[in-house]
Structure formats: structure tokens, C-alpha cells
N, C-alpha and C positions, 0 to 999 in steps of 0.2 A: 228208274229202279223202283219196284213196289216192295212193300213190307208186309210180311205176314207174321203176326204176333202170336207166340206160343205161351200158353199159361201152365205148362207142365210143371214148372218149379214154383208156382204161386201158392202161398200159404192160405190165402182167402180167395178161392176162385170166383164166387159171385161178385165180390167187390172189384177184383181184377178185371173181369169181363165187363162190368158196368163202366169202369173207368176207361177201358179201351173203347167202348162204344161211343164215347164223346170225342174221340180222336178221329183223325183222317187215315187211320190205319187201313190198308187195303183189304186184308184178310185176317181172319182168326185162324190160327194153325191148331188143329186138333189132333193130338197124338193118341192113337188107340193101340194098346198092347194086350196080348192074350196070355202072356205068361209062358208062352211056348216058343214063339219065334224069338222073343227076347225074354229075359228073366222077369222083368217087372211086369206088373198087370195094372192096367188103368180102370177107372170106374166103368160100371156096366152102361150099356146103351140107355137104359131106362133113366139112369142118373144123369148121363151126358146130354140127353134130350132136353134137359132143363135149361140148356145153354140158351134156348130161344127166348127165356124170360129175361136175359141179361144183355143180349146183343143182337142187333139186326145185321151185323156184318156178314158178308159172304164167308163160307167156311172153306178152309183148305185142309182136307182130312187126310192124315198119314196113317195108313193101316199097317202096323208092325205085327201082322198075324199071319199064321200058316194057311188059313182058309178064309180069304176075303170075300169070296163069292156069296156066302150066306149072309154077309153083312150089308151088301149093296142096297137091298130092298129097305132095310132100316134106315140107312143114312140118306137115302133118297127122299125121305120125308122131311129132312132138315134143309136149311138154306146152303146146300153144298154146291160149290163150283168145281173143285178139284178133288178127286179121289185117287190117292196114290198108294200103290202096293209095291212089293219088293220082287226082285227077279227070281229069287229062290224060294218059291212057295209051292204048295201042293196042288192048288187049283189050276184049271185049264185057262190059259190066257185068252183064247178066243171067246169062251163063255163070258169071261169078265168084261172084255171090250164090248161084246154084244149087249150085255145087261146095262152097262154104263151108257151106252148109246141110246138104249130104250128109254132111259130117264133124262137124257140130255145132259149127263154129268161128264165133264172133262176128265180125261184119264192121264194119270202120272205113273211114272216108274221110278223107283228109288234105287240108287247104287250105294252099297256100302263101301267104306274106305279101302277094304282089301280087295275089292272086285275091280277088274279092269274095265275101263270106260268103253272099250269096243264091245262089251257084252250088250250094251244098249242099242248098237247100230242096226240090228235087224228089226227094231220095233219103232224106230224114229218116225217113219210115215204113219204109224197106227196111234201114236199117242200125242197128247197136247203139252206135256210137261215132263221134264227130267228133274228129279230131285237128287242132287248130289249131297251125300251125307259127309259132313266134314268132322264128324265124331263118330264113335261107334254107337249105333242106335240103342235107345232104351233108358239113358240116364241124362238129366239135365246138368248143366253147369260144367261140361267138359271143355278141354282146351282145343282150339281149332287145329286141325291136321293140315299143314301147309302143303302137302302133296296134292291137295284137292285143286289148287290153283292151276297146275299143269293139266288136270283133267278137263277144267273149264275151257281151256284154250283148244284142246283136241276136239271136244264136243262141239264148240262153237263153230270151228272150221268145217266139221262134217255137216252140220246143220245148214250152214251157208252154201256149201258145195252142192247140197241136194235141193237148194232153194225152198227149204221148209220154214214153218213158222213155229216150230217146237220151242217152248220156253225152257230156260234153265233156272232152277231154283236151288238154293244152297242152304243147308240146315246143320247148324251145330257150332258152338263157340264163337259166333259172330259178335264182334265188338266194334267200337268206333274207330280203332286203328286198322284192324285187318279188313274192314269193309271197303277201305280205300283201294284195295287190290282186287276188288271184285266188280269192277266196272262192266265186265262182259256178262254179268248175271242179270236176269230179269226180275227175279224175286229173291229177297233175303228173308229167311226165317229167323227171327230172333225172340229169345225167351227172357232170360234173366237180365240182359242188357236193358231191356225195356221195363220189365216188371220190378227190378230193383232200383229203378230210377225214380226220383221224387216227382218228376214231371213226365208222364208217358208221351205227351205230344212233342215235347222237346227232344226226347230220345229218338222217337221215330223220324222227326225231321232231320236230325243229325245223321242217322243211319243212311238216309237217302243221299246225303252229301250236297 
């Protein structure tokens, strides 16, 4: 299991990123919010681009925005491995897929807690990653929604049946206890469980199990 560390709830982002950079965390999870798809709004790309001063880790970017297409060119200039967007957006999926492929960026699709997991099935052959939201998107520090565990099982079976290599990532409310129930997940996104810990490396190692 890989770990993607989120700094969404961090009070001192530069220090948090610097401290994460000296751990063996697999990815830095970057939440991008436009104030439209979700109520909250994160820093501008111009500010966010400074992330490269503090970490050389690969980025796992989660676009909680209505129009992600116009952002792909920007984020392609960073050290991005995964670019994930939501099912209920306004932009055309085919154009998004094509643009990501042009840059060699891996594609992720996110599923919100109230959405049925079968909504992802038509896209499984076209994407690299599924991001299951185990909290409502937009706010850090929420409690894990246990119904997500059953979605993991259904999704895993479908991926296996089609002989695909699509990865499953899970985001929201992950802690040292509920992560034990997530053995079928490829990547866990964790924010405050890591960033509120006195030792980031110990927290990351413990999450991996």
C-alpha cells in the first residue's frame, strides 16, 4: 500500500512540505478547489506552484473543480503523476483524457460518497486510478464513512474481472484503526493523521501496516 500525504489541513504549509520531503511518503496529495464544485477555495496555481521549492515528491493532484480542462496545461508544468477529477463536471471527458495523455499524466476519476460505484464502470479501461471519497469533498478532518468499504470490494472485483491494472485510492478520515480494513486499496490519502503527528515518518510507516 502506498501513502499520499495531504497538506490541506496544515497550518504551516512550507514547513509541512519540507518535513514530508525527507520521509519516504510516495506522493504529496494536492487538493484544488474552485469555490464552485465545493464551497471552499484553495490557493491559486501561482501560489501552489511554489510547492516545488519545498518538495521533490511526485504529486497526486485532486481537482475539485467544475472545469478541470483549463487547468491541465498549468499542472503539467509541475511534478504531477496523477491528475484526478470528478464524474459530475462540465468539461468533456474525451478532451480531458486526450490532454492528460499528451502530457503523459496518469488519469484519475473521483467518486463522492453518495454516488454509486457502478458510475465508474464505463471508464475503468480509460483511467489509471479511482479515487473513492470516504468523506464529503472539500473539508479536512471529517470522519470516515464506513459504507466506502463495500464500494472497495465491488470495485476490486470489477477490475479483476476485466483484468485491468486500475488502482484504487481512498481519501478522507483515514486513521491508524480504519486503515486496517483497507487492505484491498492501493493508495491511501492521509492528511491530519500524518500532519498532526509529531513524527511524520512513523505515521506514514504505521499507515502502511
